[in-house]
N, CA, C and O of each residue as an XYZ file, in Angstrom:
296
protein
N      19.216    -16.519    -13.391
C      17.811    -16.839    -12.775
C      17.678    -15.776    -11.693
O      16.543    -15.328    -11.532
N      18.692    -15.282    -10.897
C      18.612    -14.511     -9.708
C      18.964    -12.811    -10.149
O      19.210    -11.908     -9.349
N      18.911    -12.721    -11.419
C      19.126    -11.504    -11.779
C      17.752    -10.890    -12.202
O      17.427    -10.944    -13.388
N      16.944    -10.317    -11.286
C      15.830     -9.528    -11.382
C      15.774     -8.237    -11.699
O      16.202     -7.602    -10.735
N      15.453     -7.519    -12.587
C      15.366     -6.131    -12.778
C      13.873     -5.602    -12.507
O      13.002     -5.825    -13.347
N      13.618     -4.977    -11.458
C      12.284     -4.185    -11.331
C      12.244     -2.774    -11.995
O      13.181     -1.982    -11.893
N      11.103     -2.513    -12.677
C      10.792     -1.468    -13.072
C       9.633     -0.941    -12.314
O       8.512     -1.450    -12.337
N      10.005      0.211    -11.579
C       8.902      0.802    -10.683
C       8.055      1.744    -11.617
O       8.618      2.672    -12.197
N       6.683      1.511    -11.770
C       5.919      2.332    -12.856
C       5.725      4.041    -12.064
O       5.807      5.097    -12.691
N       5.467      3.913    -10.618
C       5.289      5.029    -10.065
C       6.194      5.239     -8.991
O       5.716      5.090     -7.867
N       7.719      5.635     -9.103
C       8.669      5.881     -8.012
C       8.359      6.621     -7.017
O       8.771      6.362     -5.886
N       7.543      7.714     -7.299
C       7.314      8.700     -6.179
C       6.378      7.843     -4.977
O       6.718      7.659     -3.809
N       5.337      7.468     -5.520
C       4.396      6.562     -4.853
C       5.167      5.656     -3.839
O       5.203      5.742     -2.611
N       5.861      4.636     -4.798
C       6.821      3.717     -4.099
C       7.545      4.114     -2.933
O       7.453      3.506     -1.866
N       8.438      5.367     -3.152
C       9.150      5.913     -2.234
C       8.262      6.320     -1.020
O       8.434      6.007      0.158
N       7.393      6.996     -1.496
C       6.527      7.556     -0.334
C       5.865      6.735      0.780
O       5.762      7.022      1.972
N       5.351      5.426     -0.015
C       4.840      4.126      0.539
C       5.806      3.441      1.610
O       5.387      2.910      2.638
N       7.251      3.523      1.217
C       8.319      3.005      2.183
C       8.359      3.794      3.414
O       8.680      3.246      4.469
N       8.094      4.888      3.372
C       8.209      5.774      4.631
C       7.309      5.724      5.693
O       7.416      6.410      6.709
N       6.101      4.627      5.390
C       5.043      4.483      6.148
C       4.773      3.160      6.509
O       3.648      2.842      6.893
N       5.857      2.208      6.409
C       5.739      0.964      6.684
C       5.519      0.900      8.068
O       6.119      1.605      8.879
N       4.600     -0.001      8.371
C       4.298     -0.504      9.723
C       3.400      0.500     10.427
O       3.361      0.469     11.657
N       2.538      1.555      9.626
C       1.809      2.490     10.151
C       0.350      2.063      9.566
O       0.211      1.245      8.657
N      -0.582      2.655     10.142
C      -1.983      2.468      9.839
C      -2.222      3.415      8.321
O      -1.945      4.607      8.185
N      -2.749      2.594      7.385
C      -3.084      3.337      6.356
C      -4.544      3.082      5.851
O      -5.119      2.116      6.351
N      -5.122      3.728      5.047
C      -6.411      3.500      4.354
C      -5.930      3.663      2.680
O      -5.591      4.744      2.199
N      -5.970      2.458      1.966
C      -5.762      2.538      0.525
C      -6.856      2.492     -0.122
O      -7.527      1.496      0.150
N      -7.431      3.396     -1.105
C      -8.315      3.068     -2.197
C      -7.989      2.685     -3.382
O      -7.112      3.290     -3.999
N      -8.643      1.601     -3.915
C      -8.438      1.001     -4.983
C      -9.423      0.985     -6.061
O     -10.446      1.584     -5.730
N      -9.456      0.484     -7.279
C     -10.504      0.497     -8.163
C     -11.586     -0.341     -7.579
O     -12.746     -0.018     -7.833
N     -11.375     -1.276     -6.903
C     -12.373     -2.172     -6.098
C     -12.888     -1.853     -4.784
O     -13.740     -2.523     -4.201
N     -12.382     -0.887     -4.376
C     -12.843     -0.514     -2.921
C     -11.814      0.016     -2.367
O     -10.902      0.425     -3.085
N     -11.733      0.132     -0.825
C     -10.869      0.741      0.158
C     -10.462     -0.667      0.949
O     -11.149     -1.688      0.924
N      -9.123     -0.498      1.699
C      -8.778     -1.487      2.514
C      -7.946     -0.569      3.769
O      -7.018      0.199      3.518
N      -8.354     -0.763      4.805
C      -7.734     -0.191      6.068
C      -7.167     -1.159      6.825
O      -7.775     -2.191      7.109
N      -5.734     -0.863      7.284
C      -5.141     -1.683      8.097
C      -3.548     -1.213      8.257
O      -3.236     -0.030      8.122
N      -2.691     -2.123      8.519
C      -1.258     -1.697      8.890
C      -0.627     -1.917      7.420
O      -1.054     -2.862      6.758
N       0.175     -1.245      6.992
C       0.900     -1.486      5.740
C       2.172     -2.384      6.249
O       2.975     -1.900      7.047
N       2.302     -3.596      5.792
C       3.119     -4.582      6.320
C       4.644     -4.442      5.250
O       5.772     -4.488      5.740
N       4.382     -4.269      3.749
C       5.300     -4.570      2.983
C       5.200     -3.565      1.686
O       4.074     -3.245      1.304
N       6.170     -3.145      1.114
C       5.966     -2.303     -0.015
C       7.109     -2.746     -1.051
O       8.252     -2.405     -0.749
N       6.924     -3.477     -2.251
C       7.904     -3.613     -3.282
C       7.216     -2.981     -4.606
O       6.103     -2.466     -4.705
N       8.155     -3.162     -5.537
C       7.990     -2.472     -7.027
C       6.406     -2.490     -7.576
O       5.800     -1.535     -8.063
N       5.911     -3.845     -7.357
C       4.611     -4.182     -8.290
C       3.421     -4.191     -7.150
O       2.293     -4.068     -7.628
N       3.492     -4.308     -5.840
C       2.580     -4.440     -4.739
C       2.796     -3.960     -3.427
O       3.944     -3.715     -3.056
N       1.798     -3.794     -2.665
C       1.788     -3.487     -1.506
C       1.232     -4.696     -0.550
O       0.552     -5.615     -1.009
N       1.561     -4.602      0.695
C       0.807     -5.613      1.569
C       0.164     -4.922      2.684
O       0.883     -4.156      3.324
N      -1.033     -5.047      3.029
C      -1.796     -4.399      3.853
C      -2.276     -5.469      4.648
O      -2.843     -6.370      4.030
N      -2.158     -5.597      6.128
C      -2.553     -6.424      7.263
C      -3.854     -6.029      7.752
O      -3.759     -4.951      8.340
N      -4.994     -6.470      7.737
C      -6.412     -6.025      8.095
C      -7.154     -7.110      8.741
O      -7.505     -8.055      8.034
N      -7.426     -7.103      9.926
C      -8.218     -8.133     10.762
C      -7.731     -9.472     10.610
O      -8.532    -10.399     10.499
N      -6.414     -9.672     10.593
C      -5.605    -10.973     10.568
C      -5.486    -11.485      9.177
O      -5.182    -12.671      9.055
N      -5.666    -10.823      8.191
C      -5.646    -11.168      6.820
C      -4.471    -10.150      6.244
O      -4.219     -9.034      6.696
N      -3.722    -10.909      4.974
C      -2.988    -10.072      4.239
C      -3.804     -9.769      3.067
O      -4.571    -10.581      2.550
N      -3.603     -8.504      2.643
C      -4.039     -7.904      1.179
C      -2.998     -7.544      0.412
O      -2.254     -6.634      0.776
N      -2.809     -8.212     -0.751
C      -1.836     -7.965     -1.601
C      -2.420     -7.085     -2.851
O      -3.177     -7.602     -3.671
N      -2.001     -5.682     -2.938
C      -2.533     -4.962     -3.503
C      -1.660     -4.206     -4.648
O      -0.984     -3.250     -4.267
N      -1.625     -4.550     -5.970
C      -1.000     -4.157     -7.042
C      -0.725     -2.633     -7.242
O      -1.749     -2.008     -7.517
N       0.370     -1.919     -7.171
C       0.588     -0.473     -7.117
C      -0.106      0.239     -8.376
O      -0.302      1.450     -8.274
N      -0.410     -0.269     -9.296
C      -1.063      0.236    -10.418
C      -2.476      0.338    -10.177
O      -3.118      1.052    -10.946
N      -3.189     -0.371     -9.055
C      -4.661     -0.234     -8.823
C      -4.983      0.634     -7.932
O      -6.112      1.065     -7.700
N      -3.703      0.986     -7.266
C      -4.034      2.263     -5.988
C      -4.434      3.521     -6.442
O      -3.742      4.027     -7.325
N      -5.431      4.149     -6.016
C      -5.933      5.564     -6.398
C      -5.436      6.428     -5.449
O      -4.806      7.376     -5.917
N      -5.559      6.364     -4.000
C      -4.948      7.108     -3.037
C      -4.836      6.325     -1.822
O      -5.512      5.330     -1.561
N      -3.784      6.928     -0.977
C      -3.475      6.386      0.195
C      -3.550      7.382      1.373
O      -2.973      8.451      1.176
N      -4.081      7.235      2.407
C      -4.214      8.058      3.588
C      -3.406      7.612      4.604
O      -3.923      6.792      5.362
N      -2.025      8.011      4.861
C      -1.571      7.449      6.100
C      -1.644      7.931      7.384
O      -1.543      9.133      7.630
N      -1.824      7.024      8.286
C      -2.209      7.469      9.855
C      -3.435      8.063      9.750
O      -3.596      9.169     10.265
N      -4.411      7.468      9.117
C      -5.864      7.959      9.212
C      -6.409      8.226     10.678
O      -6.119      7.477     11.611
N      -7.222      9.348     10.820
C      -7.745      9.415     12.084
C      -9.506      9.406     11.744
O     -10.098     10.045     10.874
N      -9.990      8.574     12.626
C     -11.589      8.391     12.716
C     -12.187      9.919     13.206
O     -11.950     10.516     14.256
N     -12.863     10.240     12.304
C     -13.622     11.806     12.796
C     -14.871     11.627     12.360
O     -15.028     11.297     11.185
N     -15.766     11.772     13.041
C     -17.016     11.846     12.673
C     -17.382     12.999     11.784
O     -16.731     14.044     11.790
N     -18.438     12.801     11.014
C     -18.555     13.618      9.818
C     -19.954     14.734     10.383
O     -20.384     15.613      9.635
């Protein structure tokens, strides 16, 4: 029961996201974007904390990620 084998669908995204845990990110998904702090990265999802809420985002739903975003007026 404790032998769980994870299959990472996109290992480069997984490895890259692990390097920005604890930092601010913007994550674009098929349903919209989430801006907050990246709290956790596991093979099938990430956790972004924003406004006191935790957003669990499936890795397969991520379109792009901006680590350390800067607010710049356009």
